[in-house]
ZAKOLNU-55988 format. One record per residue: residue number from 1; x, y, z of N, C-alpha, C, O in turn. Coordinates in Angstrom, 2 decimals. Layout:
NUM_X_Y_Z_X_Y_Z_X_Y_Z_X_Y_Z
...
This chain:
1_34.20_0.10_55.82_33.40_-0.85_55.31_33.34_-0.67_53.80_32.99_0.40_53.30
2_33.69_-1.72_53.09_33.81_-1.76_51.70_32.79_-2.77_51.13_32.84_-3.95_51.48
3_31.89_-2.34_50.27_30.88_-3.23_49.60_31.52_-3.38_48.24_31.71_-2.40_47.52
4_31.89_-4.73_47.87_32.47_-4.95_46.62_31.48_-5.03_45.51_31.82_-4.81_44.35
5_30.23_-5.35_45.83_29.16_-5.52_44.91_27.94_-4.76_45.20_27.26_-4.97_46.20
6_27.65_-3.86_44.31_26.32_-3.01_44.49_25.75_-2.94_43.05_26.46_-2.86_42.04
7_24.41_-2.98_43.06_23.73_-2.81_41.73_22.28_-2.23_42.01_21.70_-2.44_43.07
8_21.79_-1.54_41.03_20.46_-0.97_41.18_19.78_-1.13_39.71_20.43_-1.21_38.66
9_18.41_-1.16_39.80_17.63_-1.14_38.53_16.40_-0.43_38.83_15.79_-0.59_39.89
10_16.01_0.38_37.86_14.76_1.31_38.06_14.01_1.30_36.78_14.58_1.27_35.69
11_12.70_1.33_36.94_11.78_1.40_35.79_10.68_2.25_36.02_10.12_2.16_37.11
12_10.23_3.15_35.08_9.03_3.86_35.30_8.17_3.93_34.01_8.65_3.72_32.90
13_6.89_4.23_34.24_6.00_4.31_33.19_5.00_5.37_33.48_4.42_5.46_34.56
14_4.80_6.23_32.37_3.66_7.23_32.49_2.57_6.97_31.45_2.86_6.75_30.27
15_1.35_7.00_31.90_0.24_6.65_31.03_0.13_7.85_30.01_0.18_9.02_30.38
16_-0.02_7.50_28.76_-0.07_8.49_27.61_-1.43_8.82_27.15_-1.59_9.84_26.48
17_-2.44_8.04_27.44_-3.79_8.28_26.99_-4.82_7.85_27.95_-4.48_7.20_28.94
18_-6.16_8.20_27.72_-7.28_7.75_28.56_-7.36_8.68_29.83_-6.79_9.76_29.99
19_-8.19_8.01_30.67_-8.55_8.87_31.89_-7.37_9.04_32.90_-7.31_9.97_33.69
20_-6.45_8.07_32.79_-5.27_8.09_33.66_-4.04_8.89_33.06_-2.98_8.92_33.68
21_-4.18_9.52_31.88_-3.20_10.20_31.21_-2.42_11.13_32.18_-3.01_11.95_32.87
22_-1.09_10.99_32.20_-0.24_11.84_33.09_0.16_11.22_34.38_0.98_11.78_35.11
23_-0.46_9.96_34.72_-0.14_9.22_35.86_1.08_8.47_35.67_1.17_7.74_34.68
24_2.11_8.58_36.56_3.29_7.80_36.42_3.60_6.84_37.62_3.28_7.17_38.77
25_4.14_5.80_37.39_4.53_4.85_38.43_5.89_4.39_38.20_6.26_4.15_37.05
26_6.71_4.22_39.24_8.02_3.66_39.14_8.39_2.74_40.22_7.85_2.83_41.32
27_9.29_1.84_39.96_9.88_0.97_41.09_11.21_0.57_40.75_11.56_0.45_39.57
28_12.00_0.36_41.76_13.40_-0.13_41.64_13.91_-0.89_42.73_13.39_-0.81_43.84
29_14.90_-1.63_42.49_15.62_-2.44_43.46_17.02_-2.08_43.67_17.71_-1.85_42.67
30_17.57_-1.99_44.93_19.02_-1.77_45.13_19.53_-2.96_45.91_18.97_-3.40_46.91
31_20.64_-3.44_45.39_21.32_-4.67_45.90_22.68_-4.07_46.46_23.44_-3.36_45.78
32_22.91_-4.45_47.84_24.20_-4.13_48.35_24.65_-5.56_48.85_23.95_-6.31_49.54
33_25.97_-5.85_48.38_26.58_-7.21_48.64_27.08_-7.18_50.07_27.06_-6.15_50.74
34_27.52_-8.36_50.52_28.06_-8.58_51.82_29.37_-7.75_51.91_30.05_-7.37_50.96
35_29.61_-7.54_53.22_30.83_-6.76_53.55_31.38_-7.20_54.87_30.66_-7.80_55.67
36_32.61_-6.93_55.13_33.27_-7.29_56.41_32.74_-6.39_57.48_32.47_-5.21_57.23
37_32.56_-6.94_58.74_31.91_-6.18_59.72_32.90_-5.57_60.71_32.51_-4.72_61.52
38_34.20_-5.98_60.66_35.16_-5.37_61.59_36.56_-5.39_60.87_36.79_-5.90_59.77
39_37.40_-4.79_61.63_38.84_-4.49_60.97_39.57_-5.86_60.88_40.49_-5.93_60.07
40_39.31_-6.81_61.53_39.93_-8.08_61.55_39.42_-9.21_60.64_39.93_-10.33_60.56
41_38.31_-8.75_59.93_37.56_-9.56_58.97_37.10_-10.93_59.67_37.25_-12.01_59.09
42_36.56_-10.82_60.91_36.19_-12.02_61.59_34.67_-12.34_61.30_34.22_-13.46_61.57
43_33.93_-11.40_60.77_32.51_-11.72_60.41_32.13_-10.79_59.25_32.78_-9.78_58.99
44_31.05_-11.18_58.57_30.51_-10.47_57.39_29.04_-9.91_57.65_28.26_-10.52_58.38
45_28.73_-8.83_57.06_27.48_-8.31_57.08_26.71_-8.96_55.94_27.30_-9.17_54.88
46_25.47_-9.28_56.09_24.69_-10.03_55.02_24.48_-9.04_53.89_24.53_-7.82_54.08
47_24.24_-9.60_52.69_23.78_-8.77_51.50_22.34_-8.46_51.75_21.70_-9.12_52.56
48_21.82_-7.48_51.08_20.40_-7.09_51.12_20.02_-6.49_49.81_20.80_-6.06_48.96
49_18.71_-6.53_49.75_18.04_-5.86_48.58_16.99_-4.97_49.06_16.14_-5.46_49.80
50_16.92_-3.69_48.75_15.89_-2.72_49.18_15.10_-2.24_47.97_15.59_-2.10_46.85
51_13.75_-1.99_48.33_12.83_-1.66_47.20_12.48_-0.12_47.28_12.21_0.39_48.36
52_12.50_0.56_46.20_12.14_1.99_46.07_10.99_1.99_45.07_10.80_1.13_44.21
53_10.21_3.16_45.34_8.95_3.29_44.32_8.67_4.79_44.32_9.09_5.57_45.17
54_7.85_5.15_43.19_7.43_6.53_43.03_6.06_6.51_42.36_5.69_5.58_41.65
55_5.35_7.58_42.63_4.02_7.81_41.97_4.02_9.27_41.67_4.33_10.10_42.52
56_3.65_9.60_40.37_3.58_10.99_40.06_2.31_11.42_39.16_1.62_10.56_38.63
57_2.08_12.61_39.04_0.98_12.99_38.27_1.31_14.27_37.59_1.79_15.20_38.23
58_1.06_14.34_36.25_1.23_15.58_35.43_-0.12_16.29_35.32_-0.94_15.80_34.54
59_-0.40_17.33_35.98_-1.71_17.90_35.89_-2.11_18.47_34.53_-3.27_18.51_34.13
60_-1.02_18.91_33.86_-1.16_19.60_32.46_-1.68_18.57_31.54_-2.34_18.95_30.58
61_-1.45_17.19_31.74_-2.06_16.19_30.92_-3.64_16.11_30.85_-4.25_15.72_29.86
62_-4.23_16.51_32.01_-5.68_16.58_32.10_-6.35_17.90_31.82_-7.52_18.02_31.46
63_-5.47_18.92_32.04_-6.00_20.34_31.90_-4.92_21.15_31.25_-3.95_21.35_31.98
64_-4.87_21.63_30.11_-3.82_22.42_29.47_-3.52_23.70_30.21_-2.44_24.26_30.07
65_-4.57_24.20_31.08_-4.28_25.43_31.88_-3.29_25.16_32.99_-2.69_26.07_33.56
66_-3.14_23.78_33.30_-2.20_23.44_34.42_-0.85_22.99_33.97_-0.11_22.38_34.74
67_-0.49_23.28_32.72_0.72_22.78_32.01_1.98_23.30_33.03_2.05_24.47_33.40
68_2.83_22.39_33.36_3.91_22.58_34.20_3.76_22.26_35.58_4.74_22.30_36.33
69_2.40_21.90_36.07_2.20_21.60_37.43_2.28_20.09_37.53_1.67_19.38_36.74
70_2.99_19.63_38.48_3.18_18.14_38.74_3.22_17.80_40.17_3.57_18.70_40.93
71_2.92_16.64_40.65_3.10_16.10_41.98_3.78_14.91_41.93_3.64_14.18_40.94
72_4.58_14.56_42.93_5.26_13.35_43.07_5.48_12.83_44.45_5.65_13.62_45.38
73_5.48_11.55_44.62_5.69_10.93_45.96_6.82_9.89_45.67_6.67_9.06_44.77
74_7.93_9.93_46.42_8.97_8.88_46.30_9.15_8.21_47.59_9.11_8.86_48.63
75_9.33_6.92_47.56_9.51_6.11_48.78_10.78_5.38_48.56_10.90_4.68_47.55
76_11.84_5.50_49.52_13.08_4.82_49.55_12.82_3.68_50.68_12.21_3.96_51.72
77_13.28_2.52_50.43_13.15_1.26_51.41_11.73_1.26_51.71_11.30_1.49_52.84
78_10.94_0.98_50.63_9.43_0.87_50.78_9.01_-0.01_51.80_7.99_0.25_52.43
79_9.75_-1.15_52.06_9.15_-2.19_52.98_9.91_-2.06_54.43_9.87_-2.93_55.29
80_10.55_-0.90_54.54_11.18_-0.55_55.90_12.10_-1.62_56.48_12.10_-1.89_57.68
81_12.92_-2.25_55.52_13.83_-3.20_55.88_15.09_-2.50_56.70_15.83_-1.70_56.13
82_15.25_-2.84_57.97_16.28_-2.21_58.82_17.21_-3.15_59.39_17.27_-3.30_60.61
83_17.98_-3.85_58.56_19.07_-4.77_59.06_20.16_-4.04_59.65_20.40_-2.88_59.31
84_20.86_-4.65_60.54_22.06_-4.16_61.10_23.28_-4.24_60.19_23.45_-5.24_59.49
85_24.13_-3.22_60.18_25.38_-3.31_59.46_26.42_-2.87_60.33_26.26_-1.86_61.02
86_27.57_-3.61_60.36_28.70_-3.33_61.17_29.87_-2.87_60.38_30.09_-3.32_59.26
87_30.67_-1.90_60.98_31.87_-1.43_60.28_32.82_-1.05_61.36_32.42_-0.29_62.24
88_34.04_-1.49_61.39_35.09_-1.23_62.39_34.53_-1.46_63.79_34.88_-0.72_64.71
89_33.69_-2.44_63.98_33.24_-2.75_65.36_32.04_-1.98_65.78_31.51_-2.22_66.86
90_31.58_-1.07_64.98_30.42_-0.09_65.29_29.30_-0.64_64.33_29.47_-0.77_63.12
91_28.05_-0.98_65.03_26.90_-1.37_64.25_25.87_-0.43_64.26_25.66_0.22_65.28
92_25.11_-0.27_63.14_24.04_0.62_62.97_23.00_-0.02_62.12_23.30_-0.96_61.38
93_21.75_0.46_62.20_20.56_-0.06_61.51_20.44_0.63_60.15_20.67_1.83_60.09
94_20.09_-0.04_59.06_19.82_0.54_57.75_18.76_1.70_57.90_17.81_1.61_58.68
95_18.95_2.68_57.19_17.91_3.88_57.23_16.54_3.21_56.84_16.42_2.47_55.86
96_15.54_3.54_57.69_14.12_3.06_57.45_13.49_3.68_56.26_14.10_4.46_55.53
97_12.23_3.32_56.08_11.44_3.90_55.06_11.49_5.43_55.06_11.39_6.08_56.10
98_11.65_6.02_53.76_11.77_7.53_53.78_10.84_7.88_52.54_11.05_7.48_51.40
99_9.80_8.66_52.92_8.77_9.11_51.90_8.87_10.58_51.76_8.90_11.28_52.77
100_8.92_11.07_50.61_9.02_12.47_50.21_8.04_12.80_49.15_7.92_12.13_48.12
101_7.31_13.86_49.44_6.23_14.33_48.45_6.69_15.75_47.99_7.33_16.50_48.73
102_6.32_16.05_46.71_6.63_17.31_46.22_5.53_17.81_45.25_4.79_17.02_44.66
103_5.46_19.08_45.11_4.41_19.70_44.19_5.31_20.71_43.44_5.93_21.58_44.05
104_5.36_20.57_42.05_6.32_21.37_41.38_5.58_22.19_40.25_4.58_21.73_39.69
105_6.11_23.39_39.96_5.61_24.09_38.84_6.72_24.62_37.91_7.49_25.50_38.27
106_6.77_24.04_36.67_7.96_24.48_35.87_7.40_25.50_34.83_6.32_25.29_34.28
107_8.12_26.54_34.58_7.67_27.48_33.55_8.73_27.79_32.68_8.55_28.57_31.74
């Protein structure tokens, strides 16, 4: 399976002041173009757009004693779009929503 057209865009913002200082939000789009679904090129898979997002917090922004401590949650395929994709006669569903959280300390 060969996708000739793929693109992605991502943006994030972290609040620099006020009560929400250290709070970060991000969002992005991933585009995957149409592709052939079998070896004889008799049908095509549809193109698709997937949405990703993140939410983070820097604890050190609110309390200097917690400098280096941060938490983050990332979500891939936020809207759980699970279209079928075929390749060489075998079809499978797009990976569903995937959410990962982390707590980190940098020193």
